[in-house]
KOLKOL-149426 format. One record per residue (C-alpha): residue in one letter; residue number from 1; x, y, z. Coordinates in steps of 0.05 Angstrom, whole numbers. Layout:
BEGIN
<'A', NUM, <X, Y, Z>>,
...
This chain:
BEGIN
<'M', 1, <-121, 564, 311>>,
<'E', 2, <-87, 593, 250>>,
<'H', 3, <-56, 541, 204>>,
<'T', 4, <-4, 551, 150>>,
<'V', 5, <21, 503, 98>>,
<'R', 6, <92, 489, 79>>,
<'V', 7, <107, 452, 14>>,
<'H', 8, <171, 411, 12>>,
<'T', 9, <197, 376, -50>>,
<'T', 10, <238, 321, -17>>,
<'I', 11, <225, 283, 47>>,
<'D', 12, <294, 298, 72>>,
<'D', 13, <275, 372, 73>>,
<'V', 14, <222, 356, 125>>,
<'D', 15, <249, 349, 196>>,
<'E', 16, <228, 301, 251>>,
<'R', 17, <160, 335, 257>>,
<'W', 18, <138, 291, 198>>,
<'D', 19, <158, 228, 235>>,
<'D', 20, <125, 251, 299>>,
<'L', 21, <59, 265, 263>>,
<'M', 22, <60, 198, 227>>,
<'T', 23, <71, 162, 293>>,
<'V', 24, <15, 197, 332>>,
<'A', 25, <-32, 191, 272>>,
<'R', 26, <-16, 116, 266>>,
<'A', 27, <-4, 126, 192>>,
<'P', 28, <12, 65, 149>>,
<'V', 29, <82, 48, 127>>,
<'F', 30, <70, 84, 61>>,
<'Y', 31, <74, 150, 98>>,
<'R', 32, <138, 135, 136>>,
<'R', 33, <204, 165, 117>>,
<'P', 34, <237, 100, 91>>,
<'F', 35, <181, 86, 41>>,
<'L', 36, <177, 159, 17>>,
<'R', 37, <252, 165, 10>>,
<'A', 38, <255, 99, -28>>,
<'F', 39, <200, 122, -75>>,
<'E', 40, <237, 188, -88>>,
<'K', 41, <302, 152, -105>>,
<'H', 42, <270, 94, -143>>,
<'P', 43, <200, 115, -165>>,
<'L', 44, <159, 53, -182>>,
<'H', 45, <120, 94, -232>>,
<'P', 46, <139, 158, -268>>,
<'V', 47, <133, 222, -228>>,
<'L', 48, <142, 292, -255>>,
<'R', 49, <144, 329, -188>>,
<'T', 50, <138, 310, -115>>,
<'A', 51, <110, 350, -57>>,
<'Y', 52, <101, 340, 18>>,
<'L', 53, <47, 386, 45>>,
<'V', 54, <53, 400, 119>>,
<'V', 55, <-1, 438, 157>>,
<'E', 56, <30, 475, 217>>,
<'D', 57, <6, 518, 274>>,
<'E', 58, <38, 583, 297>>,
<'S', 59, <91, 545, 336>>,
<'G', 60, <111, 502, 276>>,
<'R', 61, <78, 438, 302>>,
<'A', 62, <53, 393, 247>>,
<'H', 63, <-22, 378, 249>>,
<'A', 64, <-34, 346, 181>>,
<'A', 65, <8, 324, 122>>,
<'L', 66, <2, 293, 53>>,
<'P', 67, <51, 268, 1>>,
<'A', 68, <31, 286, -71>>,
<'Y', 69, <57, 266, -139>>,
<'L', 70, <49, 303, -205>>,
<'Q', 71, <44, 252, -261>>,
<'R', 72, <21, 241, -331>>,
<'D', 73, <-3, 177, -366>>,
<'V', 74, <2, 136, -302>>,
<'D', 75, <-65, 100, -295>>,
<'P', 76, <-53, 27, -277>>,
<'M', 77, <-125, 15, -255>>,
<'R', 78, <-156, 56, -312>>,
<'V', 79, <-190, 102, -262>>,
<'I', 80, <-175, 165, -301>>,
<'A', 81, <-188, 134, -369>>,
<'D', 82, <-255, 105, -347>>,
<'H', 83, <-281, 162, -304>>,
<'H', 84, <-244, 225, -325>>,
<'P', 85, <-226, 214, -399>>,
<'H', 86, <-219, 289, -410>>,
<'A', 87, <-155, 286, -367>>,
<'V', 88, <-121, 229, -405>>,
<'G', 89, <-54, 254, -428>>,
<'R', 90, <-57, 314, -380>>,
<'T', 91, <-20, 322, -315>>,
<'V', 92, <-54, 302, -250>>,
<'L', 93, <-34, 313, -178>>,
<'L', 94, <-49, 252, -135>>,
<'S', 95, <-40, 228, -64>>,
<'H', 96, <-15, 174, -52>>,
<'A', 97, <28, 136, -102>>,
<'W', 98, <-10, 81, -139>>,
<'H', 99, <30, 28, -102>>,
<'C', 100, <-2, 50, -37>>,
<'Y', 101, <-68, 14, -25>>,
<'D', 102, <-81, 48, 42>>,
<'T', 103, <-87, 122, 29>>,
<'V', 104, <-104, 166, 89>>,
<'L', 105, <-96, 237, 113>>,
<'P', 106, <-51, 235, 174>>,
<'V', 107, <-79, 285, 224>>,
<'R', 108, <-61, 300, 296>>,
<'S', 109, <-121, 288, 341>>,
<'G', 110, <-150, 345, 380>>,
<'P', 111, <-198, 403, 373>>,
<'D', 112, <-162, 430, 312>>,
<'A', 113, <-160, 364, 274>>,
<'G', 114, <-219, 381, 228>>,
<'S', 115, <-193, 449, 208>>,
<'A', 116, <-123, 421, 196>>,
<'A', 117, <-151, 366, 151>>,
<'R', 118, <-192, 416, 111>>,
<'R', 119, <-130, 460, 103>>,
<'A', 120, <-90, 401, 76>>,
<'V', 121, <-143, 386, 24>>,
<'T', 122, <-147, 459, 3>>,
<'A', 123, <-71, 461, -2>>,
<'L', 124, <-72, 399, -47>>,
<'R', 125, <-120, 433, -95>>,
<'D', 126, <-82, 499, -93>>,
<'L', 127, <-17, 464, -110>>,
<'A', 128, <-50, 427, -167>>,
<'S', 129, <-71, 495, -195>>,
<'Q', 130, <-1, 523, -186>>,
<'W', 131, <28, 464, -223>>,
<'D', 132, <-24, 468, -279>>,
<'A', 133, <-52, 399, -266>>,
<'R', 134, <-118, 380, -299>>,
<'L', 135, <-141, 339, -240>>,
<'C', 136, <-123, 331, -168>>,
<'G', 137, <-145, 275, -124>>,
<'V', 138, <-137, 220, -73>>,
<'V', 139, <-135, 147, -94>>,
<'N', 140, <-144, 82, -55>>,
<'A', 141, <-178, 113, 6>>,
<'D', 142, <-226, 73, 50>>,
<'A', 143, <-296, 91, 27>>,
<'D', 144, <-321, 85, 99>>,
<'G', 145, <-264, 126, 128>>,
<'P', 146, <-263, 200, 149>>,
<'L', 147, <-236, 222, 81>>,
<'D', 148, <-302, 207, 47>>,
<'A', 149, <-342, 263, 79>>,
<'L', 150, <-283, 311, 79>>,
<'L', 151, <-268, 303, 5>>,
<'T', 152, <-341, 301, -16>>,
<'D', 153, <-355, 366, 22>>,
<'S', 154, <-294, 396, -12>>,
<'G', 155, <-321, 382, -82>>,
<'F', 156, <-284, 318, -99>>,
<'A', 157, <-324, 265, -136>>,
<'G', 158, <-314, 194, -110>>,
<'V', 159, <-316, 130, -148>>,
<'D', 160, <-305, 59, -123>>,
<'I', 161, <-243, 28, -156>>,
<'D', 162, <-223, -34, -116>>,
<'V', 163, <-229, -73, -52>>,
<'G', 164, <-176, -79, 2>>,
<'W', 165, <-172, -138, 50>>,
<'G', 166, <-145, -148, 119>>,
<'M', 167, <-156, -179, 187>>,
<'T', 168, <-160, -155, 259>>,
<'L', 169, <-109, -200, 292>>,
<'D', 170, <-141, -201, 361>>,
<'R', 171, <-198, -243, 333>>,
<'F', 172, <-155, -304, 345>>,
<'E', 173, <-99, -323, 393>>,
<'G', 174, <-53, -342, 336>>,
<'F', 175, <-47, -379, 271>>,
<'D', 176, <-67, -447, 300>>,
<'D', 177, <-129, -417, 332>>,
<'Y', 178, <-147, -383, 265>>,
<'L', 179, <-137, -449, 228>>,
<'A', 180, <-180, -488, 278>>,
<'N', 181, <-235, -438, 292>>,
<'G', 182, <-234, -384, 238>>,
<'L', 183, <-245, -425, 175>>,
<'K', 184, <-299, -468, 146>>,
<'R', 185, <-285, -542, 135>>,
<'K', 186, <-264, -539, 61>>,
<'P', 187, <-216, -479, 66>>,
<'R', 188, <-186, -510, 128>>,
<'Y', 189, <-176, -576, 93>>,
<'N', 190, <-145, -544, 32>>,
<'L', 191, <-95, -503, 72>>,
<'T', 192, <-75, -559, 119>>,
<'H', 193, <-69, -607, 60>>,
<'D', 194, <-22, -560, 22>>,
<'L', 195, <20, -547, 84>>,
<'R', 196, <27, -621, 96>>,
<'Q', 197, <45, -635, 23>>,
<'A', 198, <95, -578, 22>>,
<'D', 199, <128, -606, 84>>,
<'E', 200, <132, -675, 52>>,
<'A', 201, <162, -643, -11>>,
<'G', 202, <217, -612, 32>>,
<'V', 203, <196, -539, 26>>,
<'S', 204, <237, -497, 74>>,
<'V', 205, <225, -424, 93>>,
<'H', 206, <276, -371, 110>>,
<'T', 207, <259, -300, 130>>,
<'T', 208, <312, -247, 120>>,
<'D', 209, <323, -173, 107>>,
<'A', 210, <325, -144, 38>>,
<'A', 211, <401, -139, 36>>,
<'H', 212, <408, -215, 43>>,
<'A', 213, <348, -235, 2>>,
<'D', 214, <346, -261, -70>>,
<'L', 215, <309, -201, -97>>,
<'D', 216, <325, -220, -169>>,
<'G', 217, <291, -286, -157>>,
<'F', 218, <232, -251, -125>>,
<'V', 219, <222, -205, -184>>,
<'E', 220, <223, -262, -234>>,
<'L', 221, <171, -301, -194>>,
<'A', 222, <129, -239, -182>>,
<'R', 223, <130, -219, -256>>,
<'A', 224, <106, -289, -275>>,
<'T', 225, <51, -286, -223>>,
<'A', 226, <29, -216, -245>>,
<'A', 227, <28, -238, -318>>,
<'K', 228, <-39, -271, -303>>,
<'F', 229, <-67, -201, -293>>,
<'D', 230, <-27, -172, -351>>,
<'N', 231, <12, -131, -299>>,
<'S', 232, <83, -157, -300>>,
<'D', 233, <113, -87, -304>>,
<'Y', 234, <87, -73, -234>>,
<'Y', 235, <153, -106, -218>>,
<'Q', 236, <204, -73, -264>>,
<'R', 237, <270, -109, -265>>,
<'G', 238, <325, -71, -230>>,
<'L', 239, <281, -14, -207>>,
<'F', 240, <240, -57, -160>>,
<'Q', 241, <301, -90, -128>>,
<'D', 242, <332, -21, -116>>,
<'F', 243, <268, 4, -86>>,
<'V', 244, <262, -55, -38>>,
<'L', 245, <334, -48, -16>>,
<'A', 246, <322, 26, -1>>,
<'L', 247, <265, 8, 46>>,
<'G', 248, <314, -15, 99>>,
<'D', 249, <288, -46, 163>>,
<'C', 250, <213, -39, 148>>,
<'V', 251, <214, -96, 97>>,
<'Q', 252, <225, -170, 108>>,
<'V', 253, <228, -225, 56>>,
<'A', 254, <204, -296, 67>>,
<'E', 255, <235, -344, 17>>,
<'F', 256, <211, -415, 4>>,
<'H', 257, <258, -467, -26>>,
<'V', 258, <258, -539, -48>>,
<'G', 259, <331, -555, -49>>,
<'D', 260, <365, -499, -88>>,
<'R', 261, <301, -478, -124>>,
<'M', 262, <260, -419, -97>>,
<'V', 263, <186, -435, -106>>,
<'A', 264, <158, -373, -72>>,
<'S', 265, <180, -306, -43>>,
<'A', 266, <137, -259, -2>>,
<'L', 267, <151, -187, 19>>,
<'T', 268, <121, -158, 82>>,
<'L', 269, <123, -86, 107>>,
<'T', 270, <112, -64, 179>>,
<'D', 271, <93, 0, 215>>,
<'D', 272, <71, 13, 287>>,
<'T', 273, <5, -23, 281>>,
<'R', 274, <3, -66, 218>>,
<'L', 275, <38, -121, 181>>,
<'H', 276, <28, -112, 106>>,
<'Y', 277, <31, -173, 61>>,
<'W', 278, <55, -128, 5>>,
<'A', 279, <76, -173, -52>>,
<'V', 280, <87, -246, -70>>,
<'G', 281, <114, -286, -128>>,
<'F', 282, <108, -361, -134>>,
<'A', 283, <123, -417, -182>>,
<'Q', 284, <67, -433, -231>>,
<'E', 285, <85, -506, -242>>,
<'D', 286, <126, -565, -218>>,
<'T', 287, <100, -561, -146>>,
<'P', 288, <59, -625, -145>>,
<'G', 289, <9, -633, -89>>,
<'Y', 290, <12, -563, -61>>,
<'S', 291, <7, -489, -80>>,
<'P', 292, <66, -445, -60>>,
<'F', 293, <16, -388, -55>>,
<'Y', 294, <-21, -423, 1>>,
<'V', 295, <44, -440, 36>>,
<'A', 296, <68, -367, 32>>,
<'F', 297, <1, -342, 58>>,
<'A', 298, <4, -388, 118>>,
<'Q', 299, <75, -366, 135>>,
<'V', 300, <58, -292, 130>>,
<'M', 301, <-2, -301, 175>>,
<'R', 302, <41, -337, 226>>,
<'E', 303, <89, -278, 224>>,
<'A', 304, <30, -229, 232>>,
<'W', 305, <8, -260, 298>>,
<'A', 306, <80, -268, 322>>,
<'S', 307, <92, -194, 309>>,
<'G', 308, <43, -171, 363>>,
<'L', 309, <13, -120, 316>>,
<'D', 310, <-61, -103, 311>>,
<'W', 311, <-77, -114, 238>>,
<'A', 312, <-54, -157, 180>>,
<'E', 313, <-63, -120, 114>>,
<'L', 314, <-67, -162, 51>>,
<'G', 315, <-78, -109, -2>>,
<'R', 316, <-120, -115, -64>>,
<'R', 317, <-140, -169, -114>>,
<'N', 318, <-157, -243, -107>>,
<'P', 319, <-224, -232, -72>>,
<'T', 320, <-248, -304, -77>>,
<'F', 321, <-189, -330, -38>>,
<'K', 322, <-189, -273, 13>>,
<'R', 323, <-263, -280, 28>>,
<'R', 324, <-256, -355, 35>>,
<'Y', 325, <-200, -346, 86>>,
<'G', 326, <-237, -298, 130>>,
<'L', 327, <-207, -232, 110>>,
<'Q', 328, <-248, -168, 119>>,
<'P', 329, <-263, -126, 58>>,
<'R', 330, <-264, -51, 52>>,
<'T', 331, <-282, -12, -10>>,
<'L', 332, <-226, 32, -38>>,
<'R', 333, <-248, 96, -71>>,
<'A', 334, <-215, 149, -114>>,
<'Y', 335, <-235, 222, -107>>,
<'F', 336, <-221, 273, -162>>,
<'A', 337, <-233, 346, -173>>,
<'D', 338, <-222, 386, -237>>,
<'V', 339, <-170, 440, -230>>,
<'V', 340, <-155, 473, -297>>,
<'P', 341, <-219, 486, -337>>,
<'E', 342, <-223, 458, -407>>,
<'A', 343, <-210, 507, -462>>,
<'E', 344, <-272, 539, -491>>,
């Protein structure tokens, strides 16, 4: 089958074929229209140009697609600086945005899936050349996923950059089953102890949509939490609130209070198959006897089983806690290819 590629510069220029492809490909929330539109309007990191590459057949049916972002000096995980220093200060074309920890290549299943996927990768590289990028690449892809062979065969060099964590929800009947049968004695004791202490301290939880949430309060808690990793600006004041509001129905906020004081706030995203524990902020002190982080984790996991979805995704970082609480690791890899040769 002959495939062609159309390049759009805004998600609203792509019709419902994008949404149909993302549904049949079971693509994560980061590929759905609300997230992409929110990132266009309120980019969480600087973007010079945006593209949506859509691989179509003769009838116009979409078989593969990728979002891509031209950027310069955006390297929050020091992947470019550490592994491609010749590109520091130069433009690079990447898929997906750095805030996506679940990068895939959405492809329609069928006999033409392989050729459509290869066409999408070729189109990404061609566009990088047209836009004079020094590198093009894919970041935060599962090292054991289908992209590894595809990108390696296409001349992209892979390097491990992080670990993502999640859980298949059908392993347990619900949170109580997970607590009783999925944990070793000490982690179970720690979690149940903190939940009991939080209950005695009067911690209440309220889950709401973004429009009714205290997003300013979330950002302040999240910035303080991220400061431990020297990464407070992951949550830029004003910008992050606007972005979350633009997500619409795919985001929920769980807020934890003692009286009038918010001690934790957790953001979850959902798509057709996953609940994503996307972000959390919590008080660093004055919560005697319990950790708001543990309390928020327990609440989000309750919501995950209640959702009826297949998978709970808990993103990157904090490996000691995530391993202790039974989450499954997967290596995240970045793949880069040089585009514009260095000057002689």
